[in-house]
N, C-alpha and C positions, 0 to 999 in steps of 0.2 A: 408504660405502653399506652399508646393513644387508642381511644375508642373508635369504632367504625365511623361514627358521625364526625369526629374530629379529623380523621384521615380524609373523609369525603370533602370537608371544607378546605383542608390544606391542598388537596389535589385540584380542587376547583380553582384555587388561587394560582396554582402552577399552570393549569391549562390556560387561564386568562393571560398569564405572563408570556407563555409560549406563543399564543395566538397574536400577541401584540408585536412579536418580532417579525420583520419582513422576510419573505422567502428569498433566498439567494442561492445561486449555484456556484460551485467552486470554479474559479477561472482556470484556463489552460495553464499547464506548467511551463515555465521557461526551459530551454534546452539544458542549461547547466543543472537545473533541479532534476530533470529526468535522468541525467547522467550521475546524479549523486554528488555534484561538484558545485552546488549553489554557493558555498562559502569557501571554495578553494582559491586561495589568494593567487597562486600561480596561474590558474585558468583566467582569473580576472585580468592579471597583468598581460597575458598573451593576447586576450581580446582587445584590451585597451591599446596596446602597442600596435596591433593590426590596424585598427581604425585610425590611429594617429599617423601611420606611415603612408606618405603620399605614393610610394612606389608599389604598394600592394594593389591587387586588381579589384578593389571594392567599388571603384567608380566615384569615390568622394574626392579624389585628388588630394589637395592640401587643405580643403575647406574645414574639415574637422580639426586638424592640427591648429589652424589659425584661430578657430573658435575656442579651442582649449587654451591656447596661449593668451588670447585676449581676455578670457575669463579669469585666468590665473593672475594676470596683471591687475584686473579690477579688484579681485579679492585681496591680493597681497600688497597692493599699492606700490608694487615694484614692477614697472612696465618692462616687459621682455622685448627688447628691440630686435626686430627681424625685418628682413627685406624679402621681397618676393623671390629673388634669385636664391636667397638662403633656403627658403622653404622648399624650393624645388630640389635642392641638393642634400637635404638633411638625411641622416640615417637614424632609424629607430630600432633599438635592440633591447632584448630582455636578458636578465641573469648575466650581466656583464661583471666579470671578476677582475680585480686589480692584482698587482704583484703582492700587495699586502693582504690579499685574500678577503678584501671587502667586496661584497657582491651587490651590485645595484639592481633593483627590480626592473627599472626601465631607464634607458639612457638615450636621449635625443641630442644629436650634435650636428651643427653646421661646421664643416672643417675650417679650423683656424679662426672662426668667428665667435661661436658661443656653444655652450652645452647646457643641458638641463638634466640633472639627476633626479629621478622620481623614486621615492621610497613609499610604497603603498601598503596599507593595512586594511584587512576586512574585519576580522574579529580580534586578531592578536594585537598586543601593544608593542611599543618600540623595545628592541633588545638593549642589552647593556651598552651604553655609550654609542649606540649604533649610528645615529646621525652625526654625532661628534666625530666618530672615526671616519665617516665618509667625507666630511669637510676637511679634516686634517690630512687625509691621504693625498700625497702629491700626484697620484695617478688616477685617471679614469680609464678603466680597462687597461690596455697596453700603451696608452698615451700619457704624456706628462701634461699636467694641468697648465704649466707655464707656457705651453704652446698656444693658449687661449688668453685673451686680454682679461684682466681682473673683473672688468664690468660685464664680461660675457659668460660668467659662471653662475649658474642658477641651481638652487636646490629646493625641491618641493616635497612636502610631506603630505601624502594623500590618505585620508582616513574618514571614518564616519563623522557626522557633523558635530556631535558632542563628545567625541573621544578626546583623550589627552593630547595636547600639542607635542610637537617634536621638542627634544631637549637641547638641540644645538642652535646657537644664535644664527648660524648661517642658513638655516632652513626656514622656508615660508610654509605656512599651513593652508591647505585647501581641503575641501571635502568632496565626497562622492556626489553630494547634491550639486555641487558646482559643475562637475563633469556632466551630470544628467541635464542640467539647465543649459549648458553650452551646446550640447549635442541636439537637444530637443529644439532649441531656438533655431539652430541651423536647418534642421529638418522642416520646421514650420515655414521657413523662408524659401525652401527649395523649389516649390511649385512643380514637383514631380520630375525634377531633372536628374535624379539619381536612380541607379538600377533598383528595381523593386525588390529583388532578392536581398541586396545589400541593406536596403532600408529595413526589411523584415528582420535581418540578422542583428542590426544595430538596435532596433526596438526591443528585440528579445533580450539582448544584453542589458539595456536600460531597465527593462522590467525586473530583471534579477536584482540589479542595484537598488531599485526602489523598494522591492520587497525585503531584501536582507537588511537594508539600512533603515527600514521603517520610515521612509520618507512620506508615505501616504498611508492612510488608514484603509486597510483592505476590508471591504464590506463583508466578504465571506468569513474572513478570520475574526472580525469583530463580532459577528453574530454567533460564531462558534464559542467565543469567549463568554458571551452573555449567557449562552445555554449552559456552559460549564459552571458559571456562577450560580445558576438556578439549581444545577445538580448538587453543588455544594450545600446550598441552602436547604434542599429537600432530601439530602442523602439519607438521613436517618429514617424518614418516612418511606423512602423507596426500599431501603434495606428491610424494613419491617414487612413490606408487602412480599418481597422475595423470600423472606424467611417463612411467611405464611404459605407461599406456594411450595416451598421445599418441604415443609411439614406435611402438607397434603400429599405430595409425591411419595414421601417415604411410607406413609400409611397405605397409599394405593398399591405400592410394590408388594406389600404383604398379601394382598387379596386381589391382585389384578385379574387372575384367571376367572374368579367368580364374578367380578364386576364386568369383565368383558363378556362372559357368557350371558349375563343378564340383558345385554344390549343386542345380542345376535338372535335373529329369528330362528325358531325351532327347526324349520325345514332346511335351513342352511347348515346348521351344526349337526352333522350326521355322525354315526359311529366311526366313520373314517378319520375323523379329526381328533387330535389330542393336544393338550397343553402340558408343557413340562413343569413339574411341580418344584423341582430344586435344580440349581438355585433360581429362585423366582425372578430376580432382577434382570435375568437375560431375556425374559419375555418370549419364550419359544412356542410356536404353534406349528404342528406338522401333521402330515397325513400318514395313514397306515402304510408301512413299507418304506418310509423315509428314514427311519432309525433301524439299522440292521446290526445284529449282534456280531461280536468278534469271532465266535466259534464257527458259525455256519452261514453267516449272512442271512439270518432269518429275522423277520420283523420283531421289534421289541419296542416298548415305551420307556424302558429303563436306561438312563444315561450311562451308568457304569458298565452295562453289558456291551456298549458300543466302543469302549476303549480298547486299544491294542493295535496290532499292525494290519487288521483287516476290517474292523468295525467301521460303520459309516453313519454319519448324521447329516441330514439336510432339513432345514426348517426355515419358516418365516420367523422373523423376530422383530419386535418393536423396542425402541431404545428408551424404555421407561427408566432405566438405570441412570440416564443422563439428566442432570438438573434442567437442561434446556427444554426438556419435554414439557415441563410445567412453567418454568420461569420465562420462556419465550413462546410457549404455546406451539411447539413443533413435535409432530409425531413422524418418526421415520420408520418405514416398514420395508424390510428387505428379505431377499432369499439368500441364504448363507449355508456354506458347508465348511466346518472348521477342521474336519478330519483329513489328515495327510496320508491317504492310502491309495492303493491301486484303483479302487472303485471310484474314488473322487476323480482321479485322472481320466478314467473312461467316461464318467458322467460329463466332465468338463469338455472332453473332445466331442462327444455327441451334441451337447448343448450348443456349441459353437459351429457345428456342421451346417452347411447350407440347407440341408433337408429340414432340420428342426428349426433353424432360424426363419425359414419361410413360413412356418406356422406361428412362431412366437412373435415376430416383429409386428405384424398387424395388431395383435392383441395388446402388446406393450405400447405401441404408438397411440392407439386409440385411447388408452387410459393414462397417457402421460407418464409411463413408468420408464425409468432410465435402465437401459440394457447394458450392464457392465461386462458380463461375461468373464470375470476373473475366476480363478480356481476357488477362491474363498467367497467372494461376493458376486452374485450373478445379476441381481436387479435390485432397484430400490426406488422408493417414492416418498417424498416428504409432504405431509399434510399439515395445514393450519388448524390449530385447535382453538376454539372459543374459550379464552381464559376466564371470562366472567362466569362460565358454567362448570369450572373445575370442582371436583375430579370427574364428575359424570360425563362432561363433554369430551374428555380424553377418550373414554371407552366407547362413547358414541362414534367418535372418529375412527377408533380402532375397528369397530364393527363395520364401518364403511370400507376401510382398507381391506379387511378380510373378505368381504363380499366381492369387492372389485377384483381381487386376485384369484377368485375361485376358478374362472375359466382358464387362467394361466396355470393354476395348480394341476388341472386335468392334463395339460400337455406335459408338464414336468413329471407327472406320474408315469407317463408312457416312456419318457426318456430314462427315468430311473429303472423301470422294468427291463429296458433294452440293455442298459449298462450292467445291471446285475447278471443278466443272462450271458453277456459277453465275458464277464470276469469269471463266472462259474465254469463256463466252457473251457476257459484256459487253465 
């Protein structure tokens, strides 16, 4: 176990390392990532086919298709011969299945002139003899390949830059980087001639490709990786500090009531208030009349006397039983009633009535207390605790929460009295 001085030195080094990292914000998510489809191959094929198809209403005409074909020719050294009239007449389809049940990801064809079969991969590898079967298949969709000249049949295998190449000799390999470069070059030369919405859609798709295929180093992601490396390096030291905080928390649970009382001013802690002794980890604080026995709905401070089909419990409690109270320095203070009885139903009805809400809301809003109004949880507020002063700082904060809620408790008192009277009258 490291000494206090050793830990101080270690964390001074950690702070220096963290301060050396630039501040970066996470970039907006591309649409496919928002939809949980950032790596969905079929979605990529649909988008690519849409932008390649001159007949679609994106406003790019055949420019993206020509840019793609030119890039493919440069990369594969197999120039794809096309004429302007061919481009205007091409069809672009996805998921095209032949009679032999071979399904092409994307099929581009100029009737009787040429066709391009594109098999694309995002993360997956080629299936068993997949590209070989596509080349050997005498059909493309419902057409026979012999309707096209032999020099007009093209096969492209589209994948990440360093992924394995296709297995069939008839396929040429291109990468998603090539697609991005072809489209970005076209956009850079466009001088604003394309519809703004279509350009945004295309750039969003290209952003997904760049991110998923690791084409560029994402500043945000890189900084997070460096922070995780620091976490790994200092993990044992950090765990040791958390263990120290947890040890203090467990000891504090045993005597929380006494430690809390020592922080509360005498004039605030009157005979009206009680802390529940067992189980201590629930951290319950309540007023006279908020615990009512099961027999006659008379005030009690004994938990067991409130159990049954009539007994009632209402209390503030702080969540010292949770590790986060010390490990994160958070104190949650809430008003809660765990008993499922008629009196709680009546209290809940009154609490949420306009008459009582008119009194409560100004008090709660002024103090930043969340007004939940559930049958079990009525209000809560989370306070920051100075971890450097634990455990004392936790109970100093608890005393602040207690004092801040006293005016609220006075209103709650009156609601309880009315609820009890209504239930007893019935």
